[in-house]
N, C-alpha and C positions, 0 to 999 in steps of 0.2 A: 470543664464539661471539655468530654475527649472528642478528638476531630475523627470521624470515622474513616477509616482507609477506603480509598478508589483505586479502581485497576483500570489500566489501559492494556489492549491487546494488539499484538502485529494482525493485520486484515487478513495477511495471507497466511502464514504459518500457526497464528495464536499462542506465538510466546507472549507473556504477560510480566507487566510491571505495578508494583503496588504504590502509592503514595498516597501521602496526607494534604489535606488542602492548606496545609504550611508549608511545603514545598513548591517551588516554582516549576511547571511543567519542563522549561528549559533545562533544567538540571536532570530530573527524571528521566527524560527522553533523550540525553545528549547521546550522538551518534544514531538516532533514530530518524527517520525520515516521513514528515506529514504531506499528504498532497490535498489540496482542497478542489472540489467539483462544484463551480456553480451551475445548478440547475436552472435558475431563472431569478425573478427579483426577491432578494431576502431569503433565497433558499440556497445553501450552501452544505454539503456533505464532505467530513473530514476524513481520511482515510491514515493509520499509522503504521508504519512499516519499520521491523527491526533491522533491516539490512537492506543494502541495493539491490542484493539478488532475490530476496522476497518482494520487493517492488517491481522488477523486471520480470518475475514470475507472473505476478498479478495483472501486469500489463499484457503481459502475453496472452491472459485469459480474456482481456478486455477486447482484443482487437482479432478479428476474423481471419483464419489464415487460408492463403489460396493453395486447394491440393495439389500435391507433387505431379497426380495425373495430369492436371491440366498445363501445369509448368513444362512438363517431357514433352508434351503435345506440340512445342515448338522446335523440338529436336535440336536445339541450340545448347552449348555448354554453357551453364549456370556462373560458371567460376569468373 
């Protein structure tokens, strides 16, 4: 009986890797990052990212940005 191949994808860019159930995920996803988001009792979501830049880009989409117009209204140098 042949094991069916499985696929994991980067949650941000969609880059994927295929693997079989015989391969440990730690080998297949070497160099990748996995984030676990606990949503409640027994409810957790896992997100896989192929690079730190994809993780950073995803995080940026999750956090609301303060509009520049608002920040500029203070009239102070932000550097």
